[in-house]
Z-matrix of the N, CA and C atoms (Angstrom, degrees):
N
C 1 1.449
C 2 1.516 1 109.54
N 3 1.301 2 114.22 1 150.03
C 4 1.458 3 121.33 2 178.60
C 5 1.524 4 108.37 3 -99.35
N 6 1.322 5 116.52 4 122.78
C 7 1.460 6 122.17 5 -177.11
C 8 1.524 7 110.47 6 -80.01
N 9 1.325 8 115.69 7 133.51
C 10 1.462 9 122.44 8 172.93
C 11 1.515 10 106.29 9 -109.33
N 12 1.331 11 115.99 10 124.71
C 13 1.462 12 120.61 11 -171.70
C 14 1.518 13 115.47 12 -98.89
N 15 1.326 14 118.38 13 -6.89
C 16 1.461 15 118.66 14 -177.71
C 17 1.519 16 111.37 15 -151.05
N 18 1.302 17 114.53 16 160.23
C 19 1.460 18 121.93 17 176.35
C 20 1.527 19 109.95 18 -59.67
N 21 1.325 20 116.21 19 -44.20
C 22 1.462 21 121.69 20 -178.40
C 23 1.528 22 111.24 21 -62.05
N 24 1.318 23 116.27 22 -40.91
C 25 1.463 24 120.62 23 179.22
C 26 1.532 25 110.39 24 -63.51
N 27 1.329 26 117.60 25 -42.59
C 28 1.460 27 120.96 26 178.58
C 29 1.525 28 110.60 27 -64.46
N 30 1.318 29 117.29 28 -48.68
C 31 1.467 30 120.22 29 -178.98
C 32 1.524 31 111.25 30 -61.33
N 33 1.331 32 117.33 31 -36.82
C 34 1.458 33 120.86 32 176.55
C 35 1.534 34 110.55 33 -62.42
N 36 1.328 35 116.95 34 -45.02
C 37 1.473 36 120.84 35 178.63
C 38 1.528 37 110.47 36 -61.24
N 39 1.330 38 116.38 37 -43.99
C 40 1.460 39 120.21 38 -179.20
C 41 1.530 40 111.87 39 -64.17
N 42 1.326 41 116.30 40 -30.95
C 43 1.467 42 120.72 41 -179.90
C 44 1.521 43 113.46 42 -83.37
N 45 1.322 44 117.60 43 -20.78
C 46 1.471 45 119.85 44 -174.76
C 47 1.527 46 114.13 45 -108.81
N 48 1.319 47 117.82 46 -21.66
C 49 1.464 48 120.56 47 -179.09
C 50 1.529 49 109.35 48 -104.50
N 51 1.332 50 117.49 49 126.89
C 52 1.469 51 119.12 50 -177.50
C 53 1.525 52 113.47 51 -65.78
N 54 1.339 53 117.01 52 -30.68
C 55 1.459 54 121.88 53 178.64
C 56 1.523 55 108.27 54 -135.93
N 57 1.328 56 115.90 55 134.68
C 58 1.460 57 119.20 56 -179.91
C 59 1.533 58 110.02 57 -153.24
N 60 1.326 59 115.60 58 140.94
C 61 1.463 60 123.44 59 174.46
C 62 1.515 61 107.49 60 -101.88
N 63 1.332 62 117.56 61 130.06
C 64 1.466 63 121.58 62 179.33
C 65 1.524 64 109.15 63 -128.61
N 66 1.343 65 114.41 64 127.43
C 67 1.452 66 122.32 65 178.12
C 68 1.524 67 107.99 66 -102.24
N 69 1.329 68 116.61 67 118.59
C 70 1.465 69 122.36 68 179.42
C 71 1.524 70 108.64 69 -100.69
N 72 1.323 71 115.26 70 134.46
C 73 1.461 72 120.88 71 -177.63
C 74 1.519 73 109.74 72 -143.68
N 75 1.320 74 115.91 73 172.83
C 76 1.461 75 123.31 74 171.01
C 77 1.528 76 106.59 75 -126.34
N 78 1.327 77 117.06 76 138.58
C 79 1.470 78 120.14 77 -174.41
C 80 1.531 79 115.32 78 -57.96
N 81 1.303 80 118.82 79 -33.26
C 82 1.466 81 121.37 80 -176.57
C 83 1.530 82 112.60 81 -94.83
N 84 1.307 83 117.60 82 14.03
C 85 1.469 84 123.17 83 -176.29
C 86 1.529 85 110.24 84 -93.23
N 87 1.323 86 116.56 85 112.63
C 88 1.461 87 120.92 86 179.26
C 89 1.517 88 113.10 87 -66.39
N 90 1.325 89 116.83 88 -39.20
C 91 1.458 90 121.26 89 178.10
C 92 1.523 91 110.63 90 -63.89
N 93 1.325 92 116.68 91 -32.10
C 94 1.469 93 121.26 92 178.59
C 95 1.527 94 110.91 93 -62.91
N 96 1.323 95 116.88 94 -35.51
C 97 1.470 96 120.25 95 178.44
C 98 1.531 97 110.89 96 -66.24
N 99 1.315 98 116.21 97 -39.32
C 100 1.469 99 120.10 98 177.63
C 101 1.528 100 109.34 99 -65.76
N 102 1.324 101 116.78 100 -46.07
C 103 1.469 102 120.89 101 178.89
C 104 1.528 103 110.66 102 -59.93
N 105 1.332 104 116.94 103 -42.10
C 106 1.467 105 121.33 104 178.66
C 107 1.527 106 110.50 105 -58.95
N 108 1.323 107 116.33 106 -42.87
C 109 1.470 108 118.79 107 -179.72
C 110 1.525 109 111.22 108 -65.51
N 111 1.332 110 117.87 109 -36.55
C 112 1.464 111 121.09 110 176.75
C 113 1.530 112 110.69 111 -63.51
N 114 1.326 113 116.73 112 -44.57
C 115 1.472 114 120.95 113 179.86
C 116 1.525 115 110.24 114 -62.67
N 117 1.324 116 116.73 115 -43.35
C 118 1.469 117 120.13 116 179.44
C 119 1.527 118 111.53 117 -62.04
N 120 1.332 119 117.16 118 -37.72
C 121 1.469 120 120.21 119 177.85
C 122 1.529 121 110.45 120 -64.87
N 123 1.315 122 117.35 121 -41.22
C 124 1.471 123 120.95 122 178.23
C 125 1.523 124 109.68 123 -63.48
N 126 1.324 125 117.19 124 -42.40
C 127 1.467 126 120.56 125 178.27
C 128 1.533 127 110.90 126 -62.61
N 129 1.325 128 117.44 127 -38.65
C 130 1.462 129 120.43 128 178.56
C 131 1.518 130 111.51 129 -65.08
N 132 1.325 131 117.21 130 -42.18
C 133 1.460 132 121.11 131 179.17
C 134 1.529 133 109.77 132 -62.94
N 135 1.313 134 116.47 133 -41.35
C 136 1.466 135 120.94 134 -178.33
C 137 1.529 136 112.59 135 -82.02
N 138 1.329 137 116.61 136 -9.30
C 139 1.465 138 121.57 137 -176.34
C 140 1.528 139 110.27 138 52.71
N 141 1.336 140 114.30 139 44.07
C 142 1.458 141 120.52 140 -177.17
C 143 1.525 142 108.85 141 -153.45
N 144 1.333 143 116.11 142 118.56
C 145 1.461 144 121.46 143 177.25
C 146 1.529 145 107.30 144 -86.89
N 147 1.330 146 116.99 145 90.06
C 148 1.458 147 120.89 146 -171.57
C 149 1.527 148 114.70 147 -107.96
N 150 1.327 149 118.70 148 -6.06
C 151 1.461 150 121.99 149 -177.32
C 152 1.524 151 110.10 150 -102.10
N 153 1.334 152 115.46 151 136.37
C 154 1.463 153 122.02 152 173.95
C 155 1.527 154 107.20 153 -102.83
N 156 1.328 155 117.61 154 138.63
C 157 1.461 156 120.06 155 -179.94
C 158 1.515 157 110.60 156 -116.11
N 159 1.344 158 114.57 157 142.92
C 160 1.460 159 120.08 158 -178.18
C 161 1.533 160 109.62 159 -147.79
N 162 1.325 161 114.99 160 142.33
C 163 1.457 162 122.76 161 178.05
C 164 1.528 163 108.58 162 -74.56
N 165 1.314 164 116.98 163 117.29
C 166 1.463 165 121.82 164 -176.63
C 167 1.527 166 112.63 165 -65.96
N 168 1.317 167 118.32 166 -21.46
C 169 1.463 168 121.39 167 -179.11
C 170 1.530 169 112.90 168 -58.90
N 171 1.327 170 117.24 169 -23.54
C 172 1.459 171 121.03 170 -178.22
C 173 1.522 172 112.87 171 -96.32
N 174 1.335 173 116.31 172 7.27
C 175 1.466 174 120.48 173 -174.87
C 176 1.523 175 111.61 174 -132.94
N 177 1.307 176 117.39 175 46.47
C 178 1.461 177 120.53 176 -174.83
C 179 1.534 178 112.60 177 -60.67
N 180 1.330 179 117.49 178 -43.90
C 181 1.473 180 120.17 179 179.70
C 182 1.521 181 111.10 180 -64.73
N 183 1.328 182 116.34 181 -44.60
C 184 1.459 183 120.63 182 179.73
C 185 1.532 184 111.16 183 -66.44
N 186 1.321 185 116.54 184 -38.41
C 187 1.468 186 120.24 185 178.05
C 188 1.526 187 110.07 186 -58.96
N 189 1.315 188 116.27 187 -41.62
C 190 1.466 189 120.64 188 177.41
C 191 1.530 190 110.62 189 -66.31
N 192 1.324 191 116.15 190 -46.75
C 193 1.466 192 122.01 191 -179.03
C 194 1.530 193 111.50 192 -60.67
N 195 1.331 194 117.14 193 -42.50
C 196 1.465 195 121.88 194 -178.03
C 197 1.529 196 112.49 195 -87.13
N 198 1.323 197 116.33 196 0.29
C 199 1.464 198 123.42 197 178.73
C 200 1.527 199 112.93 198 58.24
N 201 1.336 200 115.08 199 45.06
C 202 1.467 201 120.55 200 174.59
C 203 1.526 202 106.59 201 -76.48
N 204 1.317 203 116.39 202 114.71
C 205 1.457 204 121.59 203 -173.36
C 206 1.517 205 113.78 204 -87.32
N 207 1.337 206 116.96 205 -27.56
C 208 1.459 207 120.45 206 -179.62
C 209 1.521 208 109.12 207 -166.53
N 210 1.321 209 115.29 208 171.10
C 211 1.458 210 121.28 209 173.01
C 212 1.517 211 107.45 210 -115.95
N 213 1.309 212 116.76 211 149.50
C 214 1.458 213 128.43 212 1.36
C 215 1.531 214 111.74 213 -75.42
N 216 1.334 215 114.98 214 153.95
C 217 1.455 216 120.78 215 179.53
C 218 1.530 217 109.26 216 -147.74
N 219 1.305 218 116.60 217 127.46
C 220 1.461 219 122.61 218 175.62
C 221 1.524 220 107.17 219 -110.39
N 222 1.344 221 115.87 220 123.13
C 223 1.466 222 120.70 221 -177.70
C 224 1.518 223 109.87 222 -120.75
N 225 1.321 224 114.37 223 135.98
C 226 1.452 225 121.53 224 172.57
C 227 1.526 226 107.57 225 -98.47
N 228 1.338 227 116.39 226 123.03
C 229 1.459 228 122.63 227 179.70
C 230 1.528 229 109.98 228 -109.45
N 231 1.313 230 116.07 229 140.61
C 232 1.466 231 122.84 230 168.42
C 233 1.516 232 107.23 231 -124.51
N 234 1.317 233 115.39 232 127.37
C 235 1.465 234 122.16 233 -179.48
C 236 1.531 235 111.75 234 49.82
N 237 1.329 236 115.54 235 40.23
C 238 1.460 237 121.54 236 175.40
C 239 1.514 238 115.88 237 81.08
N 240 1.321 239 117.62 238 1.60
C 241 1.463 240 121.38 239 -178.70
C 242 1.531 241 110.57 240 -114.00
N 243 1.345 242 117.11 241 134.57
C 244 1.463 243 119.49 242 178.54
C 245 1.527 244 111.40 243 -65.18
N 246 1.326 245 115.66 244 132.58
C 247 1.466 246 121.29 245 -179.27
C 248 1.524 247 112.30 246 -107.44
N 249 1.330 248 116.24 247 -37.62
C 250 1.460 249 119.82 248 178.02
C 251 1.518 250 109.19 249 -156.73
N 252 1.354 251 114.86 250 155.28
C 253 1.466 252 121.71 251 -174.87
C 254 1.518 253 110.28 252 -133.37
N 255 1.322 254 114.47 253 146.93
C 256 1.461 255 121.38 254 173.55
C 257 1.523 256 108.68 255 -123.17
N 258 1.332 257 115.56 256 124.74
C 259 1.464 258 121.69 257 175.95
C 260 1.531 259 111.20 258 -112.57
N 261 1.318 260 116.49 259 -32.06
C 262 1.471 261 121.64 260 -175.03
C 263 1.528 262 110.01 261 -92.81
N 264 1.306 263 116.00 262 93.21
C 265 1.468 264 122.45 263 178.85
C 266 1.526 265 108.10 264 -87.80
N 267 1.319 266 115.67 265 74.44
C 268 1.458 267 121.68 266 -173.99
C 269 1.513 268 112.96 267 -75.16
N 270 1.344 269 116.16 268 -32.78
C 271 1.458 270 120.23 269 -177.90
C 272 1.525 271 109.50 270 -164.19
N 273 1.323 272 115.44 271 170.65
C 274 1.467 273 120.31 272 175.01
C 275 1.527 274 108.96 273 -62.08
N 276 1.318 275 116.91 274 -38.27
C 277 1.471 276 121.37 275 179.20
C 278 1.523 277 111.56 276 -60.67
N 279 1.318 278 117.24 277 -39.31
C 280 1.467 279 121.30 278 178.04
C 281 1.522 280 110.80 279 -59.90
N 282 1.320 281 116.46 280 -46.00
C 283 1.466 282 121.37 281 179.82
C 284 1.525 283 110.05 282 -66.98
N 285 1.327 284 116.61 283 -42.36
C 286 1.466 285 120.73 284 179.94
C 287 1.528 286 110.42 285 -59.46
N 288 1.321 287 116.69 286 -48.51
C 289 1.459 288 120.95 287 -179.56
C 290 1.524 289 111.89 288 -65.17
N 291 1.326 290 117.16 289 -40.53
C 292 1.464 291 121.64 290 -179.86
C 293 1.530 292 111.29 291 -61.00
N 294 1.323 293 116.29 292 -36.29
C 295 1.471 294 120.53 293 -176.82
C 296 1.532 295 113.18 294 -95.39
N 297 1.320 296 118.18 295 -0.56
C 298 1.453 297 121.38 296 -172.52
C 299 1.514 298 116.06 297 -72.30
N 300 1.307 299 118.73 298 -31.16
C 301 1.459 300 119.84 299 -171.67
C 302 1.523 301 114.45 300 -91.07
N 303 1.312 302 117.46 301 11.24
C 304 1.469 303 120.36 302 -179.61
C 305 1.517 304 109.71 303 -113.43
N 306 1.315 305 118.55 304 135.53
C 307 1.461 306 123.91 305 -176.88
C 308 1.523 307 112.88 306 -56.74
N 309 1.323 308 117.82 307 -36.15
C 310 1.461 309 120.57 308 -174.14
C 311 1.520 310 113.04 309 -69.28
N 312 1.327 311 117.91 310 -13.19
C 313 1.453 312 120.62 311 -177.68
C 314 1.529 313 112.49 312 -101.71
N 315 1.294 314 118.01 313 -3.77
C 316 1.462 315 120.24 314 -175.82
C 317 1.521 316 111.09 315 -75.93
N 318 1.316 317 115.34 316 148.51
C 319 1.461 318 122.47 317 -178.75
C 320 1.523 319 110.89 318 -56.20
N 321 1.324 320 114.66 319 133.23
C 322 1.458 321 121.02 320 174.21
C 323 1.508 322 114.95 321 88.15
N 324 1.312 323 119.74 322 -6.33
C 325 1.467 324 120.72 323 179.78
C 326 1.512 325 110.81 324 -86.93
């Protein structure tokens, strides 16, 4: 995963990349660590680091705007707008399937 360290960096990515996957987490969230490991496994299988991760604590206004209800949360954005969200990180297969139908997550892109 690619770490995003600031609100400005995230907003810049959302404004410049037509498609982007963003994983929102909280540092003290145990479930977030499990979700992170699932995402990393999917990236390894695809041989493509396509997810950006950001601490939701620094994005309270955006979290409200994008209707992020809890962490962990993986959101697929197109042209800066959220298109779909994953909250239930039940398994690696769940994450793989959730990210499978988008071009930005395919191997080699």
